[in-house]
N, CA, C and O atoms as a Tripos MOL2 file, in Angstrom:
@<TRIPOS>MOLECULE
protein
  264   263    66     0     0
PROTEIN
NO_CHARGES

@<TRIPOS>ATOM
      1 N           0.7600   -1.2570    0.0390 N.3       1 UNK1
      2 CA          0.0850   -0.1890   -0.2220 C.3       1 UNK1
      3 C           0.8140    1.2170    0.1090 C.2       1 UNK1
      4 O           0.2380    2.2400   -0.2610 O.2       1 UNK1
      5 N           1.9900    1.3170    0.7540 N.am      2 UNK2
      6 CA          2.6890    2.5510    1.0780 C.3       2 UNK2
      7 C           3.6330    2.7610   -0.5470 C.2       2 UNK2
      8 O           3.6150    3.8800   -1.0610 O.2       2 UNK2
      9 N           4.2120    1.9020   -1.0640 N.am      3 UNK3
     10 CA          4.9180    1.9740   -2.1590 C.3       3 UNK3
     11 C           4.0090    2.4260   -3.2280 C.2       3 UNK3
     12 O           4.4560    3.2620   -4.0130 O.2       3 UNK3
     13 N           2.8170    2.0080   -3.3750 N.am      4 UNK4
     14 CA          1.7230    2.2140   -4.4900 C.3       4 UNK4
     15 C           1.2760    3.6370   -4.2350 C.2       4 UNK4
     16 O           1.1780    4.4040   -5.1940 O.2       4 UNK4
     17 N           0.9960    4.0450   -2.9950 N.am      5 UNK5
     18 CA          0.3700    5.2550   -2.5820 C.3       5 UNK5
     19 C           1.3460    6.4180   -2.9370 C.2       5 UNK5
     20 O           0.9640    7.5120   -3.3520 O.2       5 UNK5
     21 N           2.8790    6.0040   -2.6920 N.am      6 UNK6
     22 CA          3.9340    7.0540   -2.9390 C.3       6 UNK6
     23 C           3.9720    7.2290   -4.4630 C.2       6 UNK6
     24 O           3.8690    8.3770   -4.8950 O.2       6 UNK6
     25 N           4.0950    6.3150   -5.2310 N.am      7 UNK7
     26 CA          4.1660    6.1360   -6.4790 C.3       7 UNK7
     27 C           2.9720    6.9550   -7.2970 C.2       7 UNK7
     28 O           3.2010    7.6140   -8.3110 O.2       7 UNK7
     29 N           1.6580    6.8040   -6.6900 N.am      8 UNK8
     30 CA          0.5320    7.3760   -7.3390 C.3       8 UNK8
     31 C           0.7840    8.9560   -7.1400 C.2       8 UNK8
     32 O           0.4880    9.8140   -7.9710 O.2       8 UNK8
     33 N           1.3470    9.1700   -5.9640 N.am      9 UNK9
     34 CA          1.2100   10.7700   -5.6880 C.3       9 UNK9
     35 C           2.5670   11.5240   -5.9970 C.2       9 UNK9
     36 O           2.7790   12.6770   -5.6220 O.2       9 UNK9
     37 N           3.6200   10.6230   -6.8440 N.am     10 UNK10
     38 CA          4.7950   11.1860   -7.2590 C.3      10 UNK10
     39 C           5.5570   11.5620   -6.1640 C.2      10 UNK10
     40 O           6.1200   12.6550   -6.2350 O.2      10 UNK10
     41 N           5.7000   10.8530   -5.1140 N.am     11 UNK11
     42 CA          6.5270   11.1010   -3.9150 C.3      11 UNK11
     43 C           7.9210   10.0070   -4.1520 C.2      11 UNK11
     44 O           7.8530    8.7870   -4.2960 O.2      11 UNK11
     45 N           8.9010   10.6800   -4.1420 N.am     12 UNK12
     46 CA         10.2930    9.7230   -4.2930 C.3      12 UNK12
     47 C          10.7040    9.7500   -2.7380 C.2      12 UNK12
     48 O          10.4900   10.6230   -1.8970 O.2      12 UNK12
     49 N          11.4370    8.3730   -2.6120 N.am     13 UNK13
     50 CA         11.9130    8.2280   -1.1520 C.3      13 UNK13
     51 C          13.2290    8.9070   -1.3180 C.2      13 UNK13
     52 O          13.7640    9.2750   -2.3640 O.2      13 UNK13
     53 N          13.6460    9.0020   -0.1060 N.am     14 UNK14
     54 CA         14.7120    9.8290    0.3650 C.3      14 UNK14
     55 C          15.6850    8.9950    1.0130 C.2      14 UNK14
     56 O          15.5740    8.7310    2.2100 O.2      14 UNK14
     57 N          16.8550    8.4560    0.1430 N.am     15 UNK15
     58 CA         17.9640    7.4150    0.9250 C.3      15 UNK15
     59 C          18.6740    8.3260    2.0140 C.2      15 UNK15
     60 O          18.7500    9.5530    1.9410 O.2      15 UNK15
     61 N          19.1880    7.5270    3.0460 N.am     16 UNK16
     62 CA         20.1290    8.0370    4.1570 C.3      16 UNK16
     63 C          21.5330    7.8660    3.3910 C.2      16 UNK16
     64 O          21.9680    6.8110    2.9280 O.2      16 UNK16
     65 N          22.0740    8.9780    3.3600 N.am     17 UNK17
     66 CA         23.4620    9.0600    2.9890 C.3      17 UNK17
     67 C          24.1830    9.6920    3.9700 C.2      17 UNK17
     68 O          23.6290   10.3360    4.8610 O.2      17 UNK17
     69 N          25.7040    9.5250    3.8570 N.am     18 UNK18
     70 CA         26.2880    9.9560    4.8620 C.3      18 UNK18
     71 C          26.5710   11.5320    5.4750 C.2      18 UNK18
     72 O          27.1230   11.8920    6.5150 O.2      18 UNK18
     73 N          25.9450   12.3080    4.3600 N.am     19 UNK19
     74 CA         26.2190   13.6950    4.7900 C.3      19 UNK19
     75 C          24.9550   13.8800    5.6460 C.2      19 UNK19
     76 O          24.9870   14.8410    6.4140 O.2      19 UNK19
     77 N          23.8400   13.1150    5.6420 N.am     20 UNK20
     78 CA         22.9770   13.3310    6.4640 C.3      20 UNK20
     79 C          23.2020   13.2830    7.9630 C.2      20 UNK20
     80 O          22.5070   13.8610    8.7990 O.2      20 UNK20
     81 N          24.2940   12.4970    8.2030 N.am     21 UNK21
     82 CA         24.8800   12.2790    9.4270 C.3      21 UNK21
     83 C          25.5330   13.4270   10.1690 C.2      21 UNK21
     84 O          25.7550   13.3970   11.3800 O.2      21 UNK21
     85 N          25.8340   14.4680    9.3450 N.am     22 UNK22
     86 CA         26.6040   15.6770    9.5300 C.3      22 UNK22
     87 C          26.1970   16.4440   10.6960 C.2      22 UNK22
     88 O          26.9220   16.8460   11.6060 O.2      22 UNK22
     89 N          24.7870   16.6130   10.5350 N.am     23 UNK23
     90 CA         24.0110   17.4020   11.6760 C.3      23 UNK23
     91 C          23.7360   16.7440   12.7890 C.2      23 UNK23
     92 O          23.5830   17.4790   13.7650 O.2      23 UNK23
     93 N          23.6160   15.5400   12.9860 N.am     24 UNK24
     94 CA         23.4580   14.3750   13.9980 C.3      24 UNK24
     95 C          24.1440   14.8540   15.4500 C.2      24 UNK24
     96 O          23.5450   14.9930   16.5160 O.2      24 UNK24
     97 N          25.4880   15.0550   15.2040 N.am     25 UNK25
     98 CA         26.2250   15.5670   16.4630 C.3      25 UNK25
     99 C          25.8580   16.7760   17.2050 C.2      25 UNK25
    100 O          25.9790   16.8810   18.4260 O.2      25 UNK25
    101 N          25.3240   17.8520   16.2820 N.am     26 UNK26
    102 CA         24.8630   19.1510   16.5270 C.3      26 UNK26
    103 C          23.6450   19.1830   17.2520 C.2      26 UNK26
    104 O          23.4390   20.1740   17.9520 O.2      26 UNK26
    105 N          22.7760   18.2500   17.2100 N.am     27 UNK27
    106 CA         21.3590   18.2010   17.3890 C.3      27 UNK27
    107 C          21.4000   18.2060   18.9060 C.2      27 UNK27
    108 O          22.2180   17.4560   19.4390 O.2      27 UNK27
    109 N          20.5380   19.0360   19.7430 N.am     28 UNK28
    110 CA         20.2250   19.2170   20.9030 C.3      28 UNK28
    111 C          19.3860   17.9950   21.3640 C.2      28 UNK28
    112 O          18.5560   17.6090   20.5410 O.2      28 UNK28
    113 N          19.4550   17.3740   22.4470 N.am     29 UNK29
    114 CA         18.6120   16.3090   22.8610 C.3      29 UNK29
    115 C          17.1640   16.3670   23.4010 C.2      29 UNK29
    116 O          16.7390   15.7430   24.3740 O.2      29 UNK29
    117 N          16.5100   17.1780   22.6450 N.am     30 UNK30
    118 CA         15.0770   17.2460   22.7070 C.3      30 UNK30
    119 C          14.4740   15.8920   22.4400 C.2      30 UNK30
    120 O          13.6720   15.4490   23.2630 O.2      30 UNK30
    121 N          14.7830   15.1930   21.3690 N.am     31 UNK31
    122 CA         13.9120   13.8730   20.8460 C.3      31 UNK31
    123 C          15.1620   12.6660   21.0030 C.2      31 UNK31
    124 O          16.3090   12.7550   20.5650 O.2      31 UNK31
    125 N          14.6780   11.7520   21.6140 N.am     32 UNK32
    126 CA         15.7670   10.5820   22.0480 C.3      32 UNK32
    127 C          15.5520    9.5110   20.9000 C.2      32 UNK32
    128 O          16.4090    8.6870   20.5830 O.2      32 UNK32
    129 N          14.5680    9.6010   20.4420 N.am     33 UNK33
    130 CA         14.2470    8.4270   19.1320 C.3      33 UNK33
    131 C          15.2670    8.7150   18.1860 C.2      33 UNK33
    132 O          15.5170    9.8850   17.8960 O.2      33 UNK33
    133 N          16.0040    7.5740   17.5720 N.am     34 UNK34
    134 CA         16.8300    7.9020   16.8270 C.3      34 UNK34
    135 C          16.3170    7.8360   15.3910 C.2      34 UNK34
    136 O          17.0760    8.3400   14.5630 O.2      34 UNK34
    137 N          15.3120    7.3760   14.9870 N.am     35 UNK35
    138 CA         14.6410    7.2450   13.9500 C.3      35 UNK35
    139 C          14.2990    8.7310   13.2420 C.2      35 UNK35
    140 O          14.5480    9.1780   12.1230 O.2      35 UNK35
    141 N          13.5680    9.3250   14.4930 N.am     36 UNK36
    142 CA         13.1450   10.8480   14.4490 C.3      36 UNK36
    143 C          14.2640   11.7960   14.3690 C.2      36 UNK36
    144 O          14.0550   12.9390   13.9610 O.2      36 UNK36
    145 N          15.4790   11.3970   14.7410 N.am     37 UNK37
    146 CA         16.6400   12.1200   14.9770 C.3      37 UNK37
    147 C          17.0780   12.1880   13.5120 C.2      37 UNK37
    148 O          17.2030   13.3030   13.0030 O.2      37 UNK37
    149 N          17.3280   11.0630   12.7770 N.am     38 UNK38
    150 CA         17.5850   10.9340   11.3390 C.3      38 UNK38
    151 C          16.6100   11.7640   10.4070 C.2      38 UNK38
    152 O          17.0720   12.5690    9.5980 O.2      38 UNK38
    153 N          15.3390   11.5620   10.5310 N.am     39 UNK39
    154 CA         14.4450   12.5150    9.8590 C.3      39 UNK39
    155 C          14.9000   14.0320   10.0840 C.2      39 UNK39
    156 O          15.2050   14.7210    9.1110 O.2      39 UNK39
    157 N          14.9380   14.5020   11.2930 N.am     40 UNK40
    158 CA         15.5600   15.8660   11.3720 C.3      40 UNK40
    159 C          16.6310   16.0480   10.7560 C.2      40 UNK40
    160 O          16.5710   17.0320   10.0190 O.2      40 UNK40
    161 N          17.7680   15.4190   10.7420 N.am     41 UNK41
    162 CA         18.8940   15.5620   10.2600 C.3      41 UNK41
    163 C          18.7350   15.5320    8.7220 C.2      41 UNK41
    164 O          19.4580   16.3160    8.1080 O.2      41 UNK41
    165 N          17.9950   14.8370    8.0860 N.am     42 UNK42
    166 CA         17.7850   14.6780    6.7440 C.3      42 UNK42
    167 C          16.9830   16.1650    6.2600 C.2      42 UNK42
    168 O          17.0940   16.6500    5.1340 O.2      42 UNK42
    169 N          16.3150   16.6420    7.1710 N.am     43 UNK43
    170 CA         15.4190   17.8320    6.8660 C.3      43 UNK43
    171 C          16.2910   18.7460    6.8940 C.2      43 UNK43
    172 O          16.2720   19.4410    5.8780 O.2      43 UNK43
    173 N          17.1920   19.0770    7.7900 N.am     44 UNK44
    174 CA         18.1630   19.9640    7.8250 C.3      44 UNK44
    175 C          19.1420   20.0920    6.7630 C.2      44 UNK44
    176 O          19.4600   21.1870    6.2980 O.2      44 UNK44
    177 N          19.6720   18.8750    6.3370 N.am     45 UNK45
    178 CA         20.7530   18.8320    5.5830 C.3      45 UNK45
    179 C          20.1100   18.8840    3.9050 C.2      45 UNK45
    180 O          20.8590   19.2550    3.0020 O.2      45 UNK45
    181 N          18.8350   18.5230    3.6470 N.am     46 UNK46
    182 CA         18.2990   18.9940    2.4040 C.3      46 UNK46
    183 C          17.1970   19.7990    2.3630 C.2      46 UNK46
    184 O          16.3870   19.6840    1.4430 O.2      46 UNK46
    185 N          17.0370   20.7210    3.3720 N.am     47 UNK47
    186 CA         16.3980   21.7930    3.3760 C.3      47 UNK47
    187 C          14.8120   21.3530    3.0010 C.2      47 UNK47
    188 O          14.0730   21.9960    2.2540 O.2      47 UNK47
    189 N          14.5010   20.2180    3.6350 N.am     48 UNK48
    190 CA         12.9680   19.9110    3.4820 C.3      48 UNK48
    191 C          12.2180   20.0320    4.6830 C.2      48 UNK48
    192 O          12.7810   19.8590    5.7640 O.2      48 UNK48
    193 N          10.8780   20.3390    4.6050 N.am     49 UNK49
    194 CA          9.9810   20.1730    5.7290 C.3      49 UNK49
    195 C           9.6500   19.0080    6.0730 C.2      49 UNK49
    196 O           9.8910   18.0570    5.3290 O.2      49 UNK49
    197 N           9.0230   18.8510    7.2870 N.am     50 UNK50
    198 CA          8.8420   17.6760    7.8890 C.3      50 UNK50
    199 C           7.2780   17.7990    8.2080 C.2      50 UNK50
    200 O           6.9220   18.7930    8.8420 O.2      50 UNK50
    201 N           6.2370   16.7790    7.7790 N.am     51 UNK51
    202 CA          4.8930   16.7590    8.3520 C.3      51 UNK51
    203 C           4.8710   15.8970    9.7370 C.2      51 UNK51
    204 O           5.2220   14.7230    9.8530 O.2      51 UNK51
    205 N           4.3980   16.7190   10.7150 N.am     52 UNK52
    206 CA          4.3180   15.8670   11.8860 C.3      52 UNK52
    207 C           3.5870   16.7910   12.9650 C.2      52 UNK52
    208 O           3.5410   18.0210   12.9730 O.2      52 UNK52
    209 N           3.0490   15.9250   13.8410 N.am     53 UNK53
    210 CA          2.4630   16.6300   15.0180 C.3      53 UNK53
    211 C           3.1860   16.3300   16.3230 C.2      53 UNK53
    212 O           2.6180   16.3470   17.4160 O.2      53 UNK53
    213 N           4.4700   16.0550   16.1420 N.am     54 UNK54
    214 CA          5.4010   15.7760   17.2140 C.3      54 UNK54
    215 C           5.7870   17.1250   17.7360 C.2      54 UNK54
    216 O           6.3730   17.9070   16.9880 O.2      54 UNK54
    217 N           5.5290   17.4130   18.8330 N.am     55 UNK55
    218 CA          5.9270   18.5820   19.4220 C.3      55 UNK55
    219 C           7.3800   18.7580   19.5830 C.2      55 UNK55
    220 O           7.9860   19.8130   19.3960 O.2      55 UNK55
    221 N           8.0140   17.3490   20.0380 N.am     56 UNK56
    222 CA          9.6330   17.3800   20.1870 C.3      56 UNK56
    223 C          10.0600   17.8840   18.7220 C.2      56 UNK56
    224 O          10.7380   18.9080   18.6280 O.2      56 UNK56
    225 N           9.7380   17.2990   17.7890 N.am     57 UNK57
    226 CA         10.4140   17.5430   16.7660 C.3      57 UNK57
    227 C          10.2950   19.2850   16.1060 C.2      57 UNK57
    228 O          11.0870   19.8710   15.3670 O.2      57 UNK57
    229 N           9.4940   19.5840   16.4780 N.am     58 UNK58
    230 CA          9.0270   21.2920   16.2610 C.3      58 UNK58
    231 C           9.8800   21.9030   16.8780 C.2      58 UNK58
    232 O          10.0690   23.0250   16.4090 O.2      58 UNK58
    233 N          10.6550   21.5880   17.9740 N.am     59 UNK59
    234 CA         11.6580   22.3470   18.7800 C.3      59 UNK59
    235 C          12.9220   22.4410   18.0940 C.2      59 UNK59
    236 O          13.8380   23.0540   18.6430 O.2      59 UNK59
    237 N          13.1270   21.7930   16.7090 N.am     60 UNK60
    238 CA         14.3740   21.6910   16.2910 C.3      60 UNK60
    239 C          14.3980   22.7820   15.1250 C.2      60 UNK60
    240 O          13.2660   23.1380   14.8010 O.2      60 UNK60
    241 N          15.5370   23.4450   14.3590 N.am     61 UNK61
    242 CA         15.2960   24.2870   13.5030 C.3      61 UNK61
    243 C          15.0510   23.7470   11.9700 C.2      61 UNK61
    244 O          15.8770   23.7980   11.0590 O.2      61 UNK61
    245 N          13.9810   23.3220   11.9180 N.am     62 UNK62
    246 CA         13.3290   22.8380   10.9790 C.3      62 UNK62
    247 C          12.0310   23.3420   10.5430 C.2      62 UNK62
    248 O          11.2570   23.7850   11.3910 O.2      62 UNK62
    249 N          11.6920   23.3190    9.2320 N.am     63 UNK63
    250 CA         10.2550   23.7510    8.8860 C.3      63 UNK63
    251 C           9.1480   22.6480    9.1090 C.2      63 UNK63
    252 O           9.2810   21.5570    8.5550 O.2      63 UNK63
    253 N           8.2950   22.8550    9.7350 N.am     64 UNK64
    254 CA          7.2690   21.5550   10.0010 C.3      64 UNK64
    255 C           5.8810   22.1110    9.9590 C.2      64 UNK64
    256 O           5.5300   23.2590   10.2310 O.2      64 UNK64
    257 N           5.2040   21.1650    9.5980 N.am     65 UNK65
    258 CA          3.5070   21.1280    9.3720 C.3      65 UNK65
    259 C           2.9890   20.1850    9.9930 C.2      65 UNK65
    260 O           3.4310   19.0360   10.0090 O.2      65 UNK65
    261 N           1.8590   20.6390   10.6460 N.am     66 UNK66
    262 CA          1.0420   19.4180   11.3120 C.3      66 UNK66
    263 C           0.0300   18.9440   10.3660 C.2      66 UNK66
    264 O          -0.7120   18.0110   10.6710 O.2      66 UNK66
@<TRIPOS>BOND
     1     1     2 1
     2     2     3 1
     3     3     4 2
     4     3     5 am
     5     5     6 1
     6     6     7 1
     7     7     8 2
     8     7     9 am
     9     9    10 1
    10    10    11 1
    11    11    12 2
    12    11    13 am
    13    13    14 1
    14    14    15 1
    15    15    16 2
    16    15    17 am
    17    17    18 1
    18    18    19 1
    19    19    20 2
    20    19    21 am
    21    21    22 1
    22    22    23 1
    23    23    24 2
    24    23    25 am
    25    25    26 1
    26    26    27 1
    27    27    28 2
    28    27    29 am
    29    29    30 1
    30    30    31 1
    31    31    32 2
    32    31    33 am
    33    33    34 1
    34    34    35 1
    35    35    36 2
    36    35    37 am
    37    37    38 1
    38    38    39 1
    39    39    40 2
    40    39    41 am
    41    41    42 1
    42    42    43 1
    43    43    44 2
    44    43    45 am
    45    45    46 1
    46    46    47 1
    47    47    48 2
    48    47    49 am
    49    49    50 1
    50    50    51 1
    51    51    52 2
    52    51    53 am
    53    53    54 1
    54    54    55 1
    55    55    56 2
    56    55    57 am
    57    57    58 1
    58    58    59 1
    59    59    60 2
    60    59    61 am
    61    61    62 1
    62    62    63 1
    63    63    64 2
    64    63    65 am
    65    65    66 1
    66    66    67 1
    67    67    68 2
    68    67    69 am
    69    69    70 1
    70    70    71 1
    71    71    72 2
    72    71    73 am
    73    73    74 1
    74    74    75 1
    75    75    76 2
    76    75    77 am
    77    77    78 1
    78    78    79 1
    79    79    80 2
    80    79    81 am
    81    81    82 1
    82    82    83 1
    83    83    84 2
    84    83    85 am
    85    85    86 1
    86    86    87 1
    87    87    88 2
    88    87    89 am
    89    89    90 1
    90    90    91 1
    91    91    92 2
    92    91    93 am
    93    93    94 1
    94    94    95 1
    95    95    96 2
    96    95    97 am
    97    97    98 1
    98    98    99 1
    99    99   100 2
   100    99   101 am
   101   101   102 1
   102   102   103 1
   103   103   104 2
   104   103   105 am
   105   105   106 1
   106   106   107 1
   107   107   108 2
   108   107   109 am
   109   109   110 1
   110   110   111 1
   111   111   112 2
   112   111   113 am
   113   113   114 1
   114   114   115 1
   115   115   116 2
   116   115   117 am
   117   117   118 1
   118   118   119 1
   119   119   120 2
   120   119   121 am
   121   121   122 1
   122   122   123 1
   123   123   124 2
   124   123   125 am
   125   125   126 1
   126   126   127 1
   127   127   128 2
   128   127   129 am
   129   129   130 1
   130   130   131 1
   131   131   132 2
   132   131   133 am
   133   133   134 1
   134   134   135 1
   135   135   136 2
   136   135   137 am
   137   137   138 1
   138   138   139 1
   139   139   140 2
   140   139   141 am
   141   141   142 1
   142   142   143 1
   143   143   144 2
   144   143   145 am
   145   145   146 1
   146   146   147 1
   147   147   148 2
   148   147   149 am
   149   149   150 1
   150   150   151 1
   151   151   152 2
   152   151   153 am
   153   153   154 1
   154   154   155 1
   155   155   156 2
   156   155   157 am
   157   157   158 1
   158   158   159 1
   159   159   160 2
   160   159   161 am
   161   161   162 1
   162   162   163 1
   163   163   164 2
   164   163   165 am
   165   165   166 1
   166   166   167 1
   167   167   168 2
   168   167   169 am
   169   169   170 1
   170   170   171 1
   171   171   172 2
   172   171   173 am
   173   173   174 1
   174   174   175 1
   175   175   176 2
   176   175   177 am
   177   177   178 1
   178   178   179 1
   179   179   180 2
   180   179   181 am
   181   181   182 1
   182   182   183 1
   183   183   184 2
   184   183   185 am
   185   185   186 1
   186   186   187 1
   187   187   188 2
   188   187   189 am
   189   189   190 1
   190   190   191 1
   191   191   192 2
   192   191   193 am
   193   193   194 1
   194   194   195 1
   195   195   196 2
   196   195   197 am
   197   197   198 1
   198   198   199 1
   199   199   200 2
   200   199   201 am
   201   201   202 1
   202   202   203 1
   203   203   204 2
   204   203   205 am
   205   205   206 1
   206   206   207 1
   207   207   208 2
   208   207   209 am
   209   209   210 1
   210   210   211 1
   211   211   212 2
   212   211   213 am
   213   213   214 1
   214   214   215 1
   215   215   216 2
   216   215   217 am
   217   217   218 1
   218   218   219 1
   219   219   220 2
   220   219   221 am
   221   221   222 1
   222   222   223 1
   223   223   224 2
   224   223   225 am
   225   225   226 1
   226   226   227 1
   227   227   228 2
   228   227   229 am
   229   229   230 1
   230   230   231 1
   231   231   232 2
   232   231   233 am
   233   233   234 1
   234   234   235 1
   235   235   236 2
   236   235   237 am
   237   237   238 1
   238   238   239 1
   239   239   240 2
   240   239   241 am
   241   241   242 1
   242   242   243 1
   243   243   244 2
   244   243   245 am
   245   245   246 1
   246   246   247 1
   247   247   248 2
   248   247   249 am
   249   249   250 1
   250   250   251 1
   251   251   252 2
   252   251   253 am
   253   253   254 1
   254   254   255 1
   255   255   256 2
   256   255   257 am
   257   257   258 1
   258   258   259 1
   259   259   260 2
   260   259   261 am
   261   261   262 1
   262   262   263 1
   263   263   264 2
@<TRIPOS>SUBSTRUCTURE
     1 UNK1         2 RESIDUE 1 A UNK
     2 UNK2         6 RESIDUE 1 A UNK
     3 UNK3        10 RESIDUE 1 A UNK
     4 UNK4        14 RESIDUE 1 A UNK
     5 UNK5        18 RESIDUE 1 A UNK
     6 UNK6        22 RESIDUE 1 A UNK
     7 UNK7        26 RESIDUE 1 A UNK
     8 UNK8        30 RESIDUE 1 A UNK
     9 UNK9        34 RESIDUE 1 A UNK
    10 UNK10       38 RESIDUE 1 A UNK
    11 UNK11       42 RESIDUE 1 A UNK
    12 UNK12       46 RESIDUE 1 A UNK
    13 UNK13       50 RESIDUE 1 A UNK
    14 UNK14       54 RESIDUE 1 A UNK
    15 UNK15       58 RESIDUE 1 A UNK
    16 UNK16       62 RESIDUE 1 A UNK
    17 UNK17       66 RESIDUE 1 A UNK
    18 UNK18       70 RESIDUE 1 A UNK
    19 UNK19       74 RESIDUE 1 A UNK
    20 UNK20       78 RESIDUE 1 A UNK
    21 UNK21       82 RESIDUE 1 A UNK
    22 UNK22       86 RESIDUE 1 A UNK
    23 UNK23       90 RESIDUE 1 A UNK
    24 UNK24       94 RESIDUE 1 A UNK
    25 UNK25       98 RESIDUE 1 A UNK
    26 UNK26      102 RESIDUE 1 A UNK
    27 UNK27      106 RESIDUE 1 A UNK
    28 UNK28      110 RESIDUE 1 A UNK
    29 UNK29      114 RESIDUE 1 A UNK
    30 UNK30      118 RESIDUE 1 A UNK
    31 UNK31      122 RESIDUE 1 A UNK
    32 UNK32      126 RESIDUE 1 A UNK
    33 UNK33      130 RESIDUE 1 A UNK
    34 UNK34      134 RESIDUE 1 A UNK
    35 UNK35      138 RESIDUE 1 A UNK
    36 UNK36      142 RESIDUE 1 A UNK
    37 UNK37      146 RESIDUE 1 A UNK
    38 UNK38      150 RESIDUE 1 A UNK
    39 UNK39      154 RESIDUE 1 A UNK
    40 UNK40      158 RESIDUE 1 A UNK
    41 UNK41      162 RESIDUE 1 A UNK
    42 UNK42      166 RESIDUE 1 A UNK
    43 UNK43      170 RESIDUE 1 A UNK
    44 UNK44      174 RESIDUE 1 A UNK
    45 UNK45      178 RESIDUE 1 A UNK
    46 UNK46      182 RESIDUE 1 A UNK
    47 UNK47      186 RESIDUE 1 A UNK
    48 UNK48      190 RESIDUE 1 A UNK
    49 UNK49      194 RESIDUE 1 A UNK
    50 UNK50      198 RESIDUE 1 A UNK
    51 UNK51      202 RESIDUE 1 A UNK
    52 UNK52      206 RESIDUE 1 A UNK
    53 UNK53      210 RESIDUE 1 A UNK
    54 UNK54      214 RESIDUE 1 A UNK
    55 UNK55      218 RESIDUE 1 A UNK
    56 UNK56      222 RESIDUE 1 A UNK
    57 UNK57      226 RESIDUE 1 A UNK
    58 UNK58      230 RESIDUE 1 A UNK
    59 UNK59      234 RESIDUE 1 A UNK
    60 UNK60      238 RESIDUE 1 A UNK
    61 UNK61      242 RESIDUE 1 A UNK
    62 UNK62      246 RESIDUE 1 A UNK
    63 UNK63      250 RESIDUE 1 A UNK
    64 UNK64      254 RESIDUE 1 A UNK
    65 UNK65      258 RESIDUE 1 A UNK
    66 UNK66      262 RESIDUE 1 A UNK
């Protein structure tokens, strides 16, 4: 379902690459979930917004939408 929906809506996957980790060591410890921290890093490194209702993610310097 997810793959088909992604394709149907023209959404491409964002691979995790080494440069995404550059922001990891600079992140404050607002959020302890490693997967969410990686999403935050990818958002910062790629200047991409995050769609989330997670108030902890919204504390980071990322553009977010609920």
